[in-house]
C-alpha positions in Angstrom: -11.6 25.8 1.3 -13.4 25.2 -2.0 -12.2 22.0 -3.7 -14.9 21.8 -6.5 -16.8 24.5 -8.3 -19.4 24.0 -11.1 -20.5 27.1 -13.1 -23.5 27.0 -15.5 -23.0 23.4 -16.5 -25.3 22.2 -19.3 -25.8 18.8 -20.8 -28.2 17.4 -23.4 -28.8 14.0 -24.9 -30.2 14.7 -28.4 -33.1 17.1 -28.0 -33.5 16.2 -24.3 -31.9 18.9 -22.1 -31.0 17.2 -18.9 -28.9 19.9 -17.2 -29.9 23.4 -18.1 -27.7 25.5 -15.7 -26.0 23.8 -12.8 -23.8 25.8 -10.4 -22.6 24.9 -6.9 -19.4 24.6 -4.9 -18.1 21.9 -2.6 -15.9 22.6 0.4 -13.3 20.4 2.2 -15.1 17.9 4.4 -18.5 18.7 3.0 -20.9 15.8 3.0 -23.4 16.8 0.3 -26.4 14.7 -0.7 -27.6 15.0 -4.3 -31.3 14.4 -4.7 -34.0 14.8 -7.4 -36.7 12.8 -9.1 -35.7 9.8 -11.3 -34.4 11.0 -14.6 -33.4 14.5 -13.3 -29.8 14.0 -14.2 -28.1 13.1 -10.9 -25.9 10.3 -12.2 -25.1 12.4 -15.3 -23.9 15.3 -13.2 -21.8 12.9 -11.0 -20.2 11.4 -14.2 -19.4 14.9 -15.4 -17.6 15.6 -12.1 -15.8 12.3 -12.3 -14.7 12.9 -15.9 -16.8 10.0 -17.3 -19.0 12.5 -19.3 -18.2 16.0 -20.7 -20.5 19.0 -20.2 -21.8 20.7 -23.3 -21.3 24.1 -21.8 -20.1 25.5 -18.5 -17.0 24.8 -16.3 -16.0 22.2 -13.7 -13.1 23.6 -11.7 -11.2 21.5 -9.1 -8.5 22.1 -6.6 -5.1 21.3 -8.0 -4.1 17.7 -7.5 -7.6 16.7 -6.2 -7.9 12.9 -6.0 -11.4 11.7 -6.8 -12.8 8.3 -6.0 -15.8 7.2 -8.1 -17.2 3.7 -7.7 -17.5 3.1 -11.5 -13.9 4.2 -11.9 -12.4 1.5 -9.8 -11.6 -0.8 -12.7 -12.3 -4.4 -13.4 -11.4 -7.1 -11.0 -9.0 -9.7 -12.4 -11.0 -12.6 -10.9 -7.8 -14.3 -9.8 -7.1 -12.2 -6.7 -8.7 -13.0 -3.4 -11.0 -10.5 -1.8 -8.5 -9.7 1.0 -5.7 -9.2 -1.6 -7.8 -6.7 -3.6 -8.2 -4.6 -0.5 -4.6 -5.0 0.7 -3.3 -3.9 -2.8 -4.4 -0.4 -1.9 -1.5 -0.3 0.5 1.2 -1.8 -1.8 3.2 1.5 -1.7 3.2 1.4 2.1 4.3 -2.3 2.1 7.3 -1.2 -0.2 8.2 1.5 2.3 8.0 -1.0 5.1 10.2 -3.5 3.2 12.8 -0.8 2.6 12.8 0.1 6.2 13.4 -3.5 7.2 16.2 -3.7 4.6 17.8 -0.5 6.0 17.6 -2.0 9.5 19.6 -5.0 8.3 22.2 -2.8 6.6 22.6 -0.6 9.7 23.2 -3.8 11.8 25.8 -5.0 9.3 27.7 -1.6 9.1 27.6 -0.9 12.9 31.2 0.2 12.9 31.0 2.6 9.9 29.8 5.9 11.3 29.6 7.6 7.9 27.5 4.7 6.4 25.3 4.7 9.5 24.6 8.4 9.1 23.7 8.0 5.5 21.5 5.0 6.1 20.0 6.7 9.2 19.0 9.7 7.2 17.2 7.6 4.6 15.6 5.6 7.4 14.3 8.8 9.1 12.7 10.0 5.9 11.0 6.7 5.3 9.8 6.5 8.9 8.2 9.9 8.7 6.4 9.1 5.4 5.3 5.7 6.9 3.8 7.5 9.9 2.3 10.2 7.8 0.4 7.6 5.8 -0.7 5.9 9.1 1.3 2.8 8.1 1.0 1.0 11.4 -2.8 0.7 11.2 -3.4 -0.3 7.5 -3.9 -4.0 8.4 -6.5 -3.3 11.0 -8.2 -0.9 8.5 -8.5 -3.7 5.9 -9.9 -6.0 8.6 -12.5 -3.3 9.6 -13.7 -2.9 5.9 -13.9 -6.7 5.5 -16.1 -7.0 8.5 -18.1 -3.8 8.0 -19.1 -4.7 4.4 -19.7 -8.3 5.3 -16.8 -9.6 3.3 -14.9 -11.3 6.1 -16.3 -14.8 5.5 -15.3 -14.6 1.8 -11.9 -13.0 2.3 -10.0 -16.0 0.8 -12.4 -16.3 -2.1 -11.3 -15.4 -5.6 -13.2 -12.4 -7.0 -14.4 -14.4 -10.0 -16.7 -16.4 -7.7 -18.4 -13.2 -6.2 -21.9 -12.2 -7.1 -22.6 -8.8 -8.7 -23.6 -7.3 -5.3 -20.5 -8.7 -3.6 -18.2 -7.3 -6.3 -19.8 -3.9 -5.8 -19.2 -4.1 -2.1 -15.6 -5.1 -2.7 -15.0 -2.1 -5.1 -16.7 0.2 -2.5 -14.3 -1.1 0.2 -11.3 -0.7 -2.0 -12.3 2.9 -2.8 -12.9 3.8 0.8 -9.4 2.4 1.8 -7.7 4.4 -1.0 -8.8 7.6 0.8 -9.4 10.1 -2.0 -10.0 13.8 -1.4 -13.5 13.6 -2.8 -15.7 10.5 -2.7 -18.4 10.3 -5.4 -21.0 7.7 -4.3 -23.9 6.7 -6.5 -26.4 4.7 -4.4 -23.7 3.3 -2.0 -26.2 1.5 0.2 -27.4 -0.8 -2.6 -26.4 -4.4 -1.8 -25.8 -3.5 1.9 -27.8 -4.8 4.8 -28.8 -2.6 7.7 -25.7 -3.5 9.8 -23.3 -2.7 6.9 -25.2 0.6 6.2 -24.7 1.6 9.8 -21.0 0.8 9.6 -20.7 2.9 6.3 -22.4 5.8 8.0 -19.9 5.7 10.9 -17.0 5.4 8.4 -18.1 8.4 6.3 -18.7 10.5 9.4 -15.1 10.1 10.4 -13.8 10.4 6.8 -11.2 13.2 6.3 -12.2 14.0 2.7 -15.3 15.4 1.1 -18.3 13.3 0.0 -20.9 13.8 -2.7 -23.6 11.1 -2.5 -26.7 10.1 -4.5 -29.0 8.0 -2.4 -32.7 7.2 -2.0 -31.9 6.2 1.6 -33.1 9.3 3.5 -32.1 7.9 6.9 -28.6 7.4 5.6 -28.5 11.0 4.4 -29.8 12.3 7.7 -26.9 10.6 9.5 -24.2 11.5 6.9 -25.0 14.7 5.1 -24.4 18.3 6.3 -25.5 19.9 2.9 -28.1 19.0 0.3 -28.3 19.8 -3.4 -31.6 19.3 -5.3 -31.7 18.9 -9.0 -35.0 20.3 -10.1 -36.0 21.1 -13.7 -32.3 21.2 -14.9 -30.9 23.5 -12.2 -29.5 23.0 -8.7 -30.7 24.5 -5.4 -28.5 23.9 -2.3 -29.4 23.8 1.4 -27.4 23.5 4.6 -28.3 20.6 6.9 -29.3 17.0 6.5 -32.2 15.5 4.5 -34.9 16.2 7.1 -33.7 19.8 7.5 -33.6 20.2 3.7 -37.2 19.1 3.3 -38.3 21.6 5.9 -36.3 24.5 4.3 -37.4 23.5 0.8 -41.1 23.7 1.8 -40.5 27.1 3.5 -38.6 28.4 0.4 -41.4 27.2 -1.9 -44.1 28.9 0.1 -42.1 32.1 0.3 -41.6 32.1 -3.5 -45.2 31.3 -4.2 -46.4 34.0 -1.9 -44.1 36.6 -3.6 -45.2 35.5 -7.0 -48.9 35.7 -6.1 -48.4 39.2 -4.6 -46.6 40.3 -7.7 -49.3 38.9 -9.9 -51.9 40.7 -7.9 -50.1 44.0 -8.2 -49.6 43.5 -11.9 -53.3 42.8 -12.3 -54.1 46.0 -10.3 -51.8 48.1 -12.4 -53.2 46.7 -15.7 -56.8 47.5 -14.4 -55.8 51.1 -13.7 -54.1 51.4 -17.1 -57.3 50.0 -18.8 -59.4 52.5 -16.9 -57.2 55.4 -17.9 -57.5 54.3 -21.5 -61.2 54.1 -21.3 -61.3 57.8 -20.3 -59.6 58.5 -23.6 -58.3 61.9 -22.6 -54.8 63.3 -23.2 -53.9 63.4 -19.5 -55.3 59.9 -18.8 -53.6 58.4 -21.8 -50.3 60.0 -20.7 -50.8 58.5 -17.2 -51.6 55.1 -18.8 -48.4 55.2 -20.9 -46.3 56.2 -17.8 -47.7 53.2 -15.9 -47.1 50.9 -18.8 -43.5 51.9 -18.9 -43.1 51.3 -15.2 -44.8 47.9 -15.5 -42.5 46.9 -18.4 -39.5 47.6 -16.2 -40.7 45.3 -13.4 -38.5 42.1 -13.1 -41.2 39.5 -13.3 -40.9 36.6 -10.9 -41.2 33.1 -12.4 -44.0 31.0 -10.9 -42.3 28.4 -8.6 -42.5 24.9 -10.1 -42.1 21.5 -8.7 -41.6 18.2 -10.4 -44.8 16.1 -10.8 -45.4 13.9 -7.7 -47.5 10.8 -7.2 -50.8 11.3 -5.4 -52.9 8.4 -4.1 -54.3 6.8 -1.0 -55.1 3.2 0.1 -58.6 2.2 1.1 -60.1 -1.1 2.4 -63.3 -2.6 1.2 -64.1 -4.2 4.6 -62.8 -4.8 8.1 -61.0 -7.9 9.3 -61.5 -9.8 12.5 -59.2 -9.1 15.5 -56.8 -11.9 14.7 -55.4 -11.3 11.2 -52.7 -14.0 11.1 -51.4 -16.8 13.3 -48.4 -18.8 12.1 -46.7 -21.5 14.1 -43.3 -23.4 13.6 -42.6 -22.1 10.1 -39.5 -23.5 8.5 -38.0 -23.2 5.1 -34.8 -24.6 3.5 -33.3 -24.7 0.1 -31.2 -27.9 -0.1 -29.0 -28.0 3.0 -29.3 -24.3 3.6 -31.8 -23.4 6.3 -33.3 -19.9 5.8 -35.5 -19.8 8.9 -37.1 -22.2 11.4 -39.4 -22.1 14.4 -41.0 -18.9 13.1 -44.1 -17.8 15.2 -46.2 -14.8 14.3 -49.4 -13.4 15.7 -50.6 -10.3 13.8 -53.6 -8.4 15.0 -56.0 -6.0 13.2 -54.3 -2.6 12.7 -50.8 -3.8 13.3 -48.1 -2.0 11.3 -45.0 -4.2 11.3 -41.6 -3.8 9.6 -39.9 -7.1 8.9 -36.1 -6.8 8.9 -33.1 -9.1 9.1 -29.7 -9.7 7.5 -29.5 -10.4 3.8 -30.2 -14.1 3.1 -32.4 -14.7 6.1 -35.4 -15.3 3.9 -37.6 -12.2 4.5 -39.0 -12.3 0.9 -39.4 -16.1 1.1 -41.4 -15.7 4.3 -43.8 -13.2 2.7 -44.2 -15.6 -0.3 -45.1 -18.4 2.2 -47.7 -16.2 3.8 -49.2 -15.4 0.4 -49.2 -19.0 -0.7 -46.7 -18.5 -3.6 -44.2 -20.7 -1.6 -44.9 -23.6 0.7 -43.1 -23.8 4.0 -41.4 -27.1 4.8 -43.0 -27.2 8.2 -45.5 -25.2 10.2 -49.0 -23.8 9.9 -50.4 -20.5 8.6 -54.0 -19.4 9.6 -55.5 -16.3 8.2 -58.3 -14.7 10.1 -61.9 -13.9 8.9 -62.5 -11.2 6.4 -58.9 -11.0 5.3 -58.1 -9.6 1.8 -54.4 -9.8 1.0 -52.7 -7.3 -1.2 -49.1 -8.2 -2.1 -46.5 -5.9 -3.5 -43.6 -7.8 -5.2 -40.4 -5.8 -5.3 -39.5 -7.4 -8.6 -43.0 -6.8 -10.1 -42.9 -10.3 -11.5 -46.7 -10.3 -11.8 -46.7 -7.6 -14.5 -47.1 -8.8 -18.1 -44.1 -7.5 -20.1 -45.8 -7.3 -23.5 -48.9 -5.4 -22.4 -49.2 -1.7 -22.4 -49.5 0.1 -19.1 -53.2 0.8 -19.8 -54.0 -2.8 -20.7 -52.0 -4.2 -17.7 -54.2 -2.4 -15.3 -57.5 -2.5 -17.2 -57.3 -6.3 -17.7 -57.0 -6.7 -13.9 -60.0 -4.4 -13.4 -62.2 -5.0 -16.5 -65.4 -3.6 -14.8 -63.8 -0.1 -14.7 -64.4 2.4 -17.5 -61.3 3.4 -19.5 -61.4 7.0 -18.1 -61.4 5.6 -14.6 -58.3 3.4 -15.3 -56.6 6.4 -16.9 -57.5 8.6 -14.0 -56.0 6.1 -11.5 -52.8 5.9 -13.7 -52.7 9.7 -13.8 -52.4 9.7 -10.0 -49.1 7.8 -10.6 -47.9 10.2 -13.3 -48.9 8.1 -16.3 -50.6 10.7 -18.5 -51.2 11.1 -22.3 -49.4 8.6 -24.4 -47.5 7.3 -21.4 -50.3 4.8 -20.8 -49.6 3.1 -24.2 -46.0 2.3 -23.4 -45.2 -1.5 -23.2 -44.4 -2.7 -19.6 -41.1 -4.1 -20.7 -39.9 -0.6 -21.7 -40.5 0.9 -18.3 -37.8 1.7 -15.7 -37.8 0.0 -12.3 -39.5 3.1 -10.7 -42.2 3.2 -13.4 -43.0 -0.6 -13.0 -43.2 0.1 -9.3 -45.8 2.8 -9.9 -47.9 0.4 -12.1 -47.8 -2.2 -9.3 -48.9 0.4 -6.7 -51.7 1.5 -9.0 -53.1 -2.0 -9.0 -52.5 -2.4 -5.3 -54.5 0.8 -4.7 -57.4 -0.3 -6.9 -57.7 -3.7 -5.1 -58.7 -2.0 -1.8 -57.4 -5.0 0.3 -57.4 -4.7 4.1 -54.0 -6.5 4.7 -50.9 -5.2 2.8 -47.8 -7.4 2.5 -45.1 -5.2 1.0 -41.7 -6.4 -0.2 -39.3 -3.4 -0.4 -42.0 -1.0 -1.6 -39.7 2.0 -1.7 -37.2 0.5 -4.0 -36.9 2.4 -7.3 -39.2 5.2 -6.0 -37.8 8.8 -5.9 -37.9 10.8 -2.7 -41.2 12.5 -3.2 -43.0 9.3 -4.3 -41.7 7.6 -1.1 -43.1 10.3 1.0 -46.5 10.1 -0.7 -46.5 6.3 -0.2 -45.7 6.9 3.5 -48.6 9.4 3.8 -50.9 6.9 2.1 -49.9 4.1 4.5 -50.3 6.5 7.4 -54.0 6.9 6.5 -54.6 3.2 5.6 -57.2 1.7 8.0 -56.0 -1.9 7.6 -52.9 -4.0 8.6 -49.4 -3.8 7.2 -46.5 -6.1 7.1 -43.6 -4.7 5.1 -40.1 -5.9 4.4 -37.8 -2.9 4.0 -34.2 -1.8 4.4 -35.4 1.8 4.3 -35.1 3.0 7.9 -36.7 6.4 7.2 -39.7 4.5 5.8 -39.8 2.1 8.8 -39.8 5.1 11.2 -42.7 6.7 9.3 -45.1 3.7 9.3 -44.0 1.0 11.7 -45.3 0.4 15.3 -43.5 -2.9 15.6 -40.3 -4.4 14.3 -39.9 -8.1 13.6 -36.3 -9.2 13.3 -36.1 -12.5 11.3 -33.2 -14.8 12.2 -32.5 -18.4 11.5 -34.0 -19.5 14.8 -37.2 -17.4 14.7 -38.5 -13.9 15.0 -37.6 -11.3 17.7 -40.3 -8.7 18.2 -39.7 -5.1 19.3 -42.3 -2.4 19.9 -41.9 0.9 18.2 -40.3 2.1 15.0 -36.7 1.5 13.8 -35.1 4.1 16.1 -36.8 2.4 19.1 -35.6 -1.0 18.0 -32.0 0.3 17.4 -31.9 2.0 20.8 -33.0 -1.3 22.5 -30.5 -3.4 20.6 -27.7 -0.8 21.3 -28.5 -1.2 25.0 -28.7 -5.0 24.8 -32.3 -5.0 25.9 -34.5 -8.1 25.6 -37.1 -8.2 22.8 -40.6 -7.0 23.7 -42.3 -10.1 22.2 -41.7 -13.8 22.1 -38.2 -14.7 20.8 -39.7 -17.3 18.4 -42.0 -20.3 18.3 -39.7 -22.1 20.8 -40.9 -24.2 23.7 -40.1 -23.0 27.2 -37.4 -25.7 27.6 -35.9 -24.6 24.3 -36.0 -21.0 25.3 -34.2 -21.8 28.6 -31.5 -23.7 26.7 -31.2 -20.8 24.3 -30.8 -18.4 27.2 -28.1 -20.6 28.8 -26.2 -20.8 25.5 -26.6 -17.0 25.2 -25.1 -16.5 28.7 -22.2 -18.8 27.9 -21.6 -17.0 24.6 -21.6 -13.6 26.4 -19.1 -14.9 28.9 -16.9 -16.3 26.1 -17.1 -13.0 24.2 -16.2 -11.1 27.4 -13.1 -13.2 27.9 -12.2 -12.7 24.2 -12.6 -9.0 24.5 -10.3 -8.9 27.5 -7.6 -10.9 25.7 -8.0 -8.6 22.7 -7.6 -5.6 24.9 -4.5 -7.0 26.5 -3.0 -7.8 23.0 -3.8 -4.2 21.8 -2.1 -2.7 24.9 0.9 -4.9 24.3 1.1 -3.8 20.7 0.8 -0.2 21.7 3.5 -0.5 24.3 5.9 -2.2 21.9 5.3 0.4 19.2 5.8 3.2 21.7 9.2 1.7 22.6 10.0 1.2 18.9 9.1 4.8 18.2 11.6 6.0 20.8 14.4 3.8 19.3 13.4 5.1 15.8 13.9 8.7 16.9 17.3 7.8 18.4 18.4 5.9 15.2 17.3 8.9 13.1 19.4 11.2 15.2 23.0 11.7 13.7 24.4 12.1 17.2 23.6 8.4 17.8 26.2 7.3 15.2 29.1 9.1 16.9 29.4 6.0 19.0 29.2 3.1 16.5 29.0 0.4 19.1 26.0 2.1 20.8 24.4 2.6 17.4 24.8 -1.0 16.5 23.3 -2.1 19.9 20.3 0.2 19.4 19.9 -1.3 15.9 20.0 -4.8 17.3 17.4 -3.9 20.0 15.2 -2.3 17.4 15.3 -5.4 15.2 14.3 -7.6 18.2 11.5 -5.2 19.1 10.2 -5.3 15.5 10.1 -9.1 15.7 8.2 -8.9 18.9 5.8 -6.4 17.3 5.2 -8.7 14.4 4.5 -11.6 16.9 2.1 -9.4 18.9 0.3 -8.3 15.6 -0.1 -12.0 14.6 -1.6 -12.7 18.0 -3.9 -9.7 17.8 -5.1 -10.6 14.3 -5.8 -14.2 15.4 -8.0 -12.8 18.2 -9.7 -10.4 15.7 -10.4 -13.4 13.4 -12.0 -15.2 16.3 -14.2 -12.1 17.0 -15.4 -12.2 13.4 
């Protein structure tokens, strides 16, 4: 069933026409990814659907009563509520139903001898029970716990929201929106501020979500695992495709080639007809002129195909001035702390020529700091770093802190490469879509994606043989990311890249280094290979860290003890869950009997059943408390 239909939607800002004619439909349980180059109007379109913006023309039709969840609509946090309370507030109506049910149970116990009163109370109790079950009331507490853990908010659940960072507040609002369960989720870059584990959790959550989802994301791996339809905003219009992101790219290429071929064939036929008409006119005879006019009329009636167009895309490649020695980098015992907080310790790395390594890890483990230590911008507290012979290091800073904000784009690049001619610098910038007067724009007026393209221009021109890249795909649109991947694929040197972009990691990486507080774990292969090994609890392919053999043995012993402890906890948790399920099943039977008017024909029996039910509810509450305590230990 169609829940949302857009027809010929248009939107302009001043003289800039962002949306020219947008039409598409969304079905129940669709998971549609919305893509397009930066500035194509994706967020504007989503705001129009959410009611945050109004369309200049066209219609936005929704299913009657459609409940929409949009992250920017979630309202301000008071700052006084705790993180857990913010999430639990979604279920306040359920709590009220539950409280009324408990109150009715007490009233039924007090009026055990009054059959008429019991029938009236029982009817109300039956209606509340049905509504409570319809809203899945018995599981809301575990759902809150699941979101707290999945979005890495568990450790801060008792913290007041005023103390949260911007990213933590965004995660909290996302969690609240997911728990509210709207019919349509509008998600604009939902994986921002999430680490890889949280993104994986969100993928699983959305795949089991009962409503529809419209998502804007630069995370292609995320869209591959969530989306079943794709919509591309291109030149102010929308084209839709069935399938996930990878299937969309394949189909888009096929459609483009088909359209280009049809246009070329039509152009060839038009040129042939015009040549024939010109020939007839040169004969300048009555019959030939009549034939020329006839062909001209037929040619005028042809519906001319528009030449297929694509948005401008970046085009570049990385080169290296010279080769390195076999050993590119050897680091031993690296440690870095800020105050009492230890980011990492005992880090050991051996990088060889031609290695293509993705450095991943949870947020806050110090991945960027480690790169800065390797470049010399930070100093490790302990340990040694030895670069090999012939190494030229190229560093890409995700924040582009090295760019001079007051310089123009042209001067920023030209000042770094003064031996180049202006036309050479402008040619290099042109590869990154800086053309015409674009090169005279001050750096501080650029968007994040544009600053990233300036930094990539400089990195390309340096021709270094070792690239240290910190989140290089941040702020880049889809097409630019794919061109970057192609350029890295052809790069003859060595790459170490920090990235949350799993699609990017799959494209370039041949090793995955996982940074933890106690060192680095090394896995051969790309992200999918790493994830498969972790899912099967396999050992890393390389050395766990810079630990000594004795330290490694102690670590393995602690690991075995921890696994045994977790196994025992899981068994106790399973037993607690089974006890809760059994008690709730017995309670459900009593609820059905209490909801049956026949029960109250025998007031004494009805009163006894009510007493049994109250005792069972107390037991269920005790079992839930035990279960939640075990869940807390698991966290």
